[in-house]
N, C-alpha and C positions, 0 to 999 in steps of 0.2 A: 504494500498500501503505500506506495510513493510519492502518489498524490495528495495535496490538502483535502482532509476531512470533509470541507465545506461539499467540495464539488464533489466528495465520493456518496453523499448523501443527498445530497439536490439529485442526482438521479433518481436514488430507492425514493425521494419522497417526490418526484414529478410521475412514479409511477404505481404509488401509492394514492393520490389525486385522479390515474385514469382505470385505477380499477376500485374502487369505494364498492363495486357492485358483486367481486369476487369474493370469495373466501378469503382472510390474510392467512399469507406465509412467505414465517419471516427468511425462509431458507432465500427464499427469491429474493426477496428484498437483500439479505447479505451477500447475495451472487451479481444481483446489480449496483451494488455498490462496494464489490470487489476484498468484502471485510471477511472476515471468516466469523461461523456462524456463532461459534464460542465466547466473539465478543462486541457481537451487533450490541446484546441487551447494553453492557453498560458501557460501554463506545455512545448509545445515543443520550440512556439518564445524562452520563455527566457530559454532552456539549448541550443538551433540551435542556437540562433539570424536568423531564419527566419520562414515561416510561415509552415507549412504545406502543405498550396497546393503550396505555391512556390517550395518548396522539390518536390511535385509531378512534378507537371509541368516541375522542369528540368529535373528530370532523365526519362518520358516521352522524351522531346528531346531529353536527349540524344540517349537513344535509338531508337529513329527517325530516329537521324539524320547517323546511322551504319548504318540503313535499307538504307538511300538517297543516302549517300558516296558511298558502295558498288553494291548500286541497280540502275542502270542508267533508267532502264525501268518498276521499280516498279509505281505506279500512287499512289499519293497525298490521294486517295479516301480508296485506299488498305490502307495503314500507318497506317488514318485515322479510322478505324474499326479496324483494328491488333490492336490500342494501344487506345483502348474506349475512345475516343474523341468521342464529341459530334456530330459532323461533319466534314467536310472536311472545316469549314471556320475558325472550332472554332480551329483544326489543326493548320492550316498557322496561328492563331494568336498567339497562345500558342507559338508554336515553333518558329516565332520571336522575341518573346519577352525575352521569356532564350536563344536563341543561338546569335541575333544581326544579324541573315539571314535571307533571307526567306528561304520558302524548297526547289522551284524553284533555286534560286541563286542558292543553297547548294548544289543539287542536281548537277548540270550543273560543277561548280568550288566552291568545298569545302575547306573553310579557315581551315585548320585542326588546327591552331597556337592556333586560337580564341575558336576552338572544347576542344582542352588539356586545355585551359586558365576555360572554363567553367565546367572543373571538378573540380578544384580545393576545391569549397567550398565541395563538398563531402569529399576531401581527407582530410580534417581538422575539418568534422565533428563530430569524434567521439571524438578528441582533444577538442572539448569545453565541453562535458558536466563535465570533469574533471577541469573545470576553474570557479573557486571561485572569486565572485566578491572581490575586496581591500577594498570597505564601505563594513561595518558592520552594520546594526542596531539590535535596542534591541528590544528582540519580546517576548512578555507575552499570557499566556495562559488565558484567560476568560472563563467567559461564558456567551452566548447573550441572554440577555430573547426575547423572540417571537415578531413580532412586523409585523403589516400587513402596508401594502404598495397599494398607487396606481401610477401606475407606466406606464411610456409612454415608448414604443419598437423603439427603431433607430436600425431598420437593413440595411444599407445601404453604402455608401460613407463617410466614415469618414468625407471628407469634409462639407457634407451637417447635419452634429449634430447641430453647430450653431446655424441650422432654427429648429432642434427638440427641443433644449431646451429653444430658445423662445415661442414655440410652448407650451410647456409646462408651462413654466412660466405663462403665458398670462391664461393657464387654471388654474394654482393655485391659482392666483388671482382672480376670479373668485368664485372660492368658499372659499377663506379667510386665503388659509392655506401658511401662511405666515413661512419663514423659522425664526420669535422668537418662535413660539410656535408648531411647527412643524419640524421633524428633515428631512436630506437632505440624500439618496439614489444614490449608482449607483450599479446597476449588473455588473460584466463583465464578459462575454463568449471569448472576442477575442481581438489582439493588435490593436490600431490603428492604428499605424506607418507599420506593416507586413504584415497587412489581405489585401487582394482583395480588388478592391470597392464594392463588392455585397453582401461581408464577414463579414464586421467588424458588431458587437452584441454587444448593450448595453442598460441595461436599466436606465432609469431617475424616482425616484419615492421620493413619498413623505411618512412620517409615516401618519396612521390613528390610531384617539383611539374612542372611543364606539360612540361621538357623531357626530364625519365627517365622517367616517364609514357610518351612517345610512343616509349619502346625499349625498356617491358617489355614480353609478352607474357604469359597465364599460361600454363603448361606441366602436367605431369606434376607438378612440385615449386613450380608458385609458383599462389600465387592473388593476383587482385588483390582488397581490400577496404575499402573505405571506414570511417574514425571519424565517426558522421554532426555538427552540430554540436548543441553544446545542452549544459544546465547539468549539473554536476560538484561532487560534493565530493571533495576534494580533502587527501593528504596528504602535505607534504615532506618524507621519508622518508633518511635516510642511516643504514647500519649492513651488515650482513650477508643474505643470503636468508632465514637460518633465523631471523631477527628482524623481517624483513619479511613474512612469513605471521602474527607475532602482532599486524601494524599492520593489514591487508587484515581479519583475525580482528575488531582493536575496531570498524574502521570499518562491519563488518557487523553485529555484536552490539552492543554497547552506542548506538555514533552512530548508528544506522537507530534502532533500536527508542528509542531517547530522542527521536527529533523527527520532527516531522511529516511526511515525505516518501513520492514515489512513488517507484520505480525504475522509470527507461526498461527498455524491449526493446533493450538492448544490452550485453555482459562487462562489468565490470569490466576496464579493464586500465594498466599499464605503461609513464611514460614510461623506459626506463635509459638518464640523461645521464653523462658524464665513460667512454663507455664505452672500456675500452682504457687506462683510464689510472685504474684502480682504484686506491688506495691501500691499504698492508698496513700494520695495526695485529700487535702481539704482545696473544692472548691470554696466560690467566694460567697455564695450561697450559705457554706458549710457544712453540705452533704460528702461525701467521698467520692472518690474519684477516684478508679482501679486504673493505674498507668500499666502499657507491658508495652514489650519492645516485637516489632512484627519486622521481619522482612517482607515486602511487597513486591514479588517476581514477575515481567510480564515479556512471555515469549515471543523473540524477534527472531527475525531471520540474518 
């Protein structure tokens, strides 16, 4: 991906505008933008401050509002089919979430002031592409050695992630894969802050050596996945999980856009250091804040 990100995404966004009446296929968008699918969600969120799912939902809802506002007799089922919603109920829920008014209510008495306000994110959309972070981070190019992992996949509501982590910790204990002798990794596929409840994806992993790999086998809970050898852009991060997102956004939005690099077809991953030994500091509000040492790796060619 040696071209600028705004040019890459312009092609994908233009395709979306022209195919709102077709099912949403993220793989197709990634191919049009020449961006590996595993990076598309995080890149889009870093650039535009909304998820690709929320963007598509807003586009479809605004188009549906036009059809409802100027077509008093058109049925909801007709609009749902025209804009490739899964069904009429999906259309009703999506429209109400995006516009703040149910389709039936909008059709009978459209709130055009609110409708135009909902278009504001689209008006400022392109301006966000050129925005750069006020804070910068030191980025090193490193060679990462191949690493075998045992991972537990989390795919769904971010609010349920602590439960997945608890199950993974218990599984680690059963195989004596303690943080003192095994490295801890996360493979990131989307942003927890902006992902839909059913779309958030992250892998929680632990490193395996030849001895432990012989003991571990795949199951309904555990998958064996490798991190391949290769170059990575790396940030040494120290802070809390909230500011960690800002560091990831910087790497995708500012550093990638400023450097002539090609992303490898492998997701961004974190190595969490000092697991179980995180220090707590007091925020200005007086509540404790856990400080973690994290290595952020972005695979590049």
